[in-house]
C-alpha positions as CSV (number, residue, x, y, z in Angstrom):
1,L,-10.4,29.1,-2.2
2,L,-8.0,31.3,-0.4
3,G,-9.6,30.2,3.1
4,L,-8.8,26.7,2.1
5,A,-5.3,27.2,0.8
6,P,-4.0,30.8,1.6
7,N,-0.5,29.6,0.1
8,L,-2.3,30.1,-3.5
9,K,-3.1,33.9,-3.1
10,T,0.0,34.3,-5.5
11,V,-1.4,31.9,-8.1
12,F,-4.8,33.5,-7.7
13,S,-4.2,37.1,-7.5
14,K,-6.5,38.6,-9.5
15,P,-9.6,40.5,-8.5
16,K,-12.4,38.7,-7.0
17,Q,-14.7,39.4,-9.8
18,I,-12.4,38.1,-12.3
19,L,-11.9,35.0,-10.3
20,S,-15.6,34.3,-9.9
21,T,-16.0,34.6,-13.7
22,K,-13.1,32.1,-14.2
23,F,-14.6,29.9,-11.8
24,V,-17.8,29.9,-13.7
25,E,-16.0,29.1,-16.7
26,M,-14.3,26.3,-15.3
27,L,-17.6,24.8,-14.4
28,S,-18.7,25.3,-18.1
29,T,-15.8,23.8,-19.2
30,L,-16.1,20.9,-17.1
31,V,-19.8,20.4,-18.2
32,S,-18.5,20.3,-21.8
33,F,-15.9,17.8,-21.1
34,H,-18.7,15.5,-19.7
35,R,-20.1,16.0,-23.3
36,K,-17.0,15.1,-24.9
37,L,-16.0,11.9,-23.0
38,D,-17.5,10.0,-26.1
39,D,-15.5,12.2,-28.5
40,P,-11.9,11.2,-27.2
41,H,-10.0,13.1,-29.9
42,G,-12.0,16.5,-29.3
43,Y,-11.8,16.0,-25.6
44,N,-7.8,15.5,-25.7
45,E,-7.6,18.4,-28.2
46,Q,-9.4,20.7,-25.6
47,L,-7.2,19.3,-22.6
48,V,-4.0,20.2,-24.7
49,W,-4.8,23.8,-25.1
50,L,-6.2,23.8,-21.4
51,G,-3.0,22.2,-20.4
52,I,-0.8,24.8,-22.1
53,R,-2.5,27.5,-20.5
54,H,-2.5,25.9,-17.0
55,V,1.4,25.4,-17.5
56,A,1.7,29.1,-18.1
57,Y,-0.3,29.7,-15.1
58,G,2.3,27.9,-13.1
59,S,-0.5,25.3,-12.0
60,K,0.9,22.5,-9.7
61,L,-0.6,19.0,-9.3
62,S,-1.1,20.0,-5.5
63,H,-3.7,22.5,-6.7
64,V,-6.0,19.7,-7.9
65,E,-7.1,18.7,-4.5
66,V,-7.7,21.9,-3.1
67,L,-9.7,23.0,-6.3
68,Q,-11.7,19.7,-6.2
69,E,-12.9,20.7,-2.4
70,V,-13.5,24.1,-3.5
71,L,-15.5,23.1,-6.4
72,L,-17.7,20.6,-4.5
73,A,-18.0,23.0,-1.7
74,T,-19.4,25.8,-3.8
75,I,-21.7,23.6,-6.0
76,G,-22.9,21.9,-2.7
77,A,-23.7,25.5,-1.2
78,A,-25.5,26.6,-4.5
79,V,-27.5,23.6,-4.7
80,G,-28.4,23.5,-1.3
81,D,-30.8,20.7,-0.2
82,D,-30.8,19.2,-3.4
83,W,-27.0,18.3,-3.2
84,T,-26.7,14.5,-2.9
85,D,-24.1,12.3,-2.5
86,E,-24.8,10.8,-5.9
87,A,-24.2,14.4,-7.4
88,E,-21.3,15.0,-5.2
89,Q,-19.7,11.6,-6.6
90,A,-20.2,12.4,-10.3
91,W,-18.8,15.9,-10.1
92,R,-15.9,14.4,-8.3
93,E,-15.5,11.6,-11.0
94,L,-15.7,14.3,-13.7
95,W,-13.1,16.5,-11.7
96,Q,-10.7,13.7,-11.2
97,T,-11.0,12.2,-14.7
98,T,-10.5,15.5,-16.2
99,C,-7.5,16.5,-14.1
100,H,-5.9,13.1,-14.7
101,R,-5.9,13.5,-18.3
102,L,-4.9,16.8,-18.2
103,L,-2.1,16.1,-16.0
104,A,-1.0,13.2,-18.5
105,V,-1.1,15.8,-21.6
106,T,0.7,18.4,-19.5
107,N,3.2,15.6,-18.8
108,E,3.5,14.7,-22.1
109,A,4.1,18.4,-23.4
110,E,6.9,18.6,-20.7
111,E,8.6,15.4,-22.0
112,H,8.4,16.6,-25.6
113,G,9.5,19.9,-24.9
114,A,12.8,18.4,-23.2
115,R,13.0,16.3,-26.2
116,V,13.1,19.2,-28.5
117,Q,15.3,21.2,-26.5
118,Q,17.7,18.2,-26.4
119,M,17.4,17.9,-30.2
120,W,18.0,21.5,-30.9
121,K,21.2,21.5,-28.6
122,L,22.4,18.7,-31.0
123,V,21.7,20.8,-34.0
124,Q,23.4,23.8,-32.6
125,E,26.6,21.6,-31.6
126,R,26.7,20.0,-35.1
127,A,25.8,22.9,-37.3
128,T,25.7,26.8,-37.9
129,R,22.2,28.5,-38.1
130,Q,23.0,28.8,-42.2
131,V,23.7,25.2,-42.6
132,F,20.8,24.2,-40.5
133,G,18.5,26.7,-42.3
134,S,19.4,25.4,-45.8
135,S,19.0,21.9,-44.7
136,L,15.6,22.3,-43.1
137,R,14.6,24.6,-46.5
138,K,15.7,21.6,-48.6
139,M,13.7,19.0,-46.5
140,L,10.4,21.4,-46.5
141,L,10.7,21.7,-50.1
142,S,11.4,17.9,-50.8
143,G,8.0,17.0,-49.4
144,T,6.7,15.2,-46.4
145,E,8.5,11.5,-46.8
146,W,10.9,12.8,-44.3
147,V,8.6,13.5,-41.5
148,Q,6.7,10.2,-42.1
149,S,10.1,8.5,-41.6
150,L,10.7,10.1,-38.1
151,S,7.4,8.9,-37.0
152,S,8.4,5.3,-37.5
153,T,11.7,5.3,-35.4
154,P,12.0,6.2,-31.5
155,H,11.6,9.9,-31.1
156,A,15.4,10.7,-29.9
157,A,17.0,8.1,-32.1
158,G,15.0,9.0,-35.3
159,L,15.5,12.7,-34.6
160,A,19.3,12.3,-34.2
161,S,19.4,10.3,-37.2
162,A,17.7,12.3,-39.3
163,S,19.8,15.4,-38.2
164,D,23.1,13.6,-38.9
165,S,21.7,12.8,-42.2
166,N,20.5,16.0,-43.4
167,L,23.3,18.3,-41.8
């Protein structure tokens, strides 16, 4: 990895044994994803957790291509003469499908986080913590009808109107 991309040394700074273990875990995860392609809910759920971890790691889009080449070169070297163009293409497609979905999930999470931060700023501008806490407590005790009403309106507008009417 570091031979192909020495600039990733700060991202992959753990000892070689740990990185080797993580690499094997990554292969295992990819194989499990292949099995879950027929179960979009389970696949997406696993991608959400994986995406959260990778945001915390500081992963970037530019890492995807480098890691793909490392993955393919490593598997190819391990398999030796049995490595075929078809096998390489299958691994490449699995990697790209997984990374594409992982990046989509990560982008959605970042957008959601930005919306949450915007809404929290609105709450802080319009109410004290005590008023907000009291309103939230009342809403939680009243049941889930208010949550269902939020899902039927656009996120920012729905949350803003819910915040306005409940504060």
